[in-house]
C-alpha positions, -999 to +999 in steps of 0.1 A: -740-060+068-719-048+039-681-051+040-659-021+030-626-033+043-598-049+022-588-075+049-598-111+053-624-124+077-622-162+084-646-182+106-644-217+119-676-237+125-686-272+135-701-291+163-685-293+197-655-315+197-648-310+160-613-295+166-621-259+156-601-243+184-570-264+176-571-254+139-578-217+148-547-217+169-526-233+142-538-209+115-531-179+137-496-193+143-492-196+105-501-160+099-479-147+126-449-168+114-455-154+079-453-119+093-490-111+086-511-090+110-538-112+125-564-111+153-579-142+169-613-140+185-642-162+195-679-164+201-694-164+226-671-136+237-658-128+272-682-099+274-712-099+297-736-115+271-710-141+262-704-150+299-742-154+303-743-178+274-715-200+287-730-200+322-762-213+307-744-243+293-737-256+329-766-240+349-794-247+325-801-233+290-822-202+285-853-204+264-846-203+227-858-167+224-836-156+254-807-175+240-810-160+206-813-125+221-781-131+241-762-143+210-774-113+190-763-088+217-730-105+222-723-105+184-733-068+180-707-058+206-681-082+192-685-067+157-684-032+169-656-034+194-633-061+180-639-073+145-645-040+127-616-022+143-592-051+134-604-053+098-600-015+095-564-018+107-557-043+079-556-074+101-568-108+091-595-118+116-599-155+125-630-164+145-636-196+166-674-198+159-696-171+143-732-166+133-735-199+114-733-216+148-763-195+159-783-206+129-774-243+134-778-244+171-810-223+173-825-244+145-819-275+166-839-257+194-869-253+171-863-218+158-868-213+120-833-215+105-842-192+076-856-165+099-825-167+121-802-166+091-820-135+077-814-118+111-778-128+112-770-116+077-787-083+085-766-076+116-733-094+110-703-091+086-702-120+061-668-139+063-647-144+032-645-181+040-660-204+066-642-236+074-668-262+086-647-288+104-669-319+100-669-348+123-698-373+132-715-363+165-703-394+184-667-385+175-672-350+188-686-362+221-658-388+224-632-361+220-649-340+246-648-369+271-615-384+263-594-356+247-605-328+270-614-350+300-647-331+303-683-340+308-704-328+279-725-297+288-760-287+277-748-278+243-729-311+238-755-339+242-750-364+213-787-364+202-787-326+202-754-325+182-769-348+156-795-321+149-768-294+149-747-314+126-775-316+101-780-279+104-744-273+095-747-296+065-777-277+053-758-245+056-728-259+037-751-268+008-767-234+008-738-209+011-708-210-012-683-194+012-685-225+035-657-250+029-663-284+044-631-300+059-629-336+070-621-332+107-616-370+113-582-368+097-550-361+117-544-326+129-516-318+105-535-330+075-565-308+084-541-278+090-525-282+056-559-286+038-571-253+054-539-234+045-540-247+009-576-237+005-568-202+017-537-198-005-555-210-036-586-189-027-590-156-009-554-150+000-544-153-037-572-129-047-562-105-019-525-105-020-511-117-053-490-089-068-503-095-103-537-078-108-548-106-132-536-134-109-505-155-108-499-177-138-465-191-128-453-187-092-420-204-100-409-177-125-427-147-111-405-116-108-425-103-079-419-136-060-382-136-069-379-099-057-398-108-025-424-081-031-455-104-033-473-111+000-491-141-014-458-156-027-442-151+008-471-169+024-469-197-001-432-201+006-438-201+043-464-229+038-439-248+016-467-254-009-453-237-040-418-229-053 
């Protein structure tokens, strides 16, 4: 689906236990503290299709075809009712999982990843950047058990996660908007790596006051006058002068 908005769509992906939700929350906090309009959302959603998907994780997974159908319907509603309106309002949208998870997880269930990907790109908005928080499957399962104090559900079996992990790696090699982040590092190091990637990438392209790009943040008149959104975010992140 083509994008016509001028806002930023950011997605976080990775296997269960990678630390996606933690980093989503921290990034949302960063945008809010910097005075930037932001919307946080997730998939599966809390809608009827999303609830059906989550229930299947504990009560028995649906067939691959039924599961894919549920994800597609949940995503259609999510885009229509939540993502598109927020982007139209000029808000940055940050997603905890998106359609790359569908490709990786359905591929692990025997679906053709290329066919699923074609379907996803046809119905969904493509993010400006996707942060793939990468951890080994055994680390993900350990975090679920010890960090959350939970028993892994039907989506979180370690052998299954190995297949999903491979699927995500394949996607990262294929799509340039996927940025792989080492999720085995401490939380603060991961947070700063993500924010630096954004400030040096899509946020600079979107919000730098100079049409040709910033050549010297330290001596920029827009930064000094406080009229550059990108410079304000950089200052808040304490990454540049």
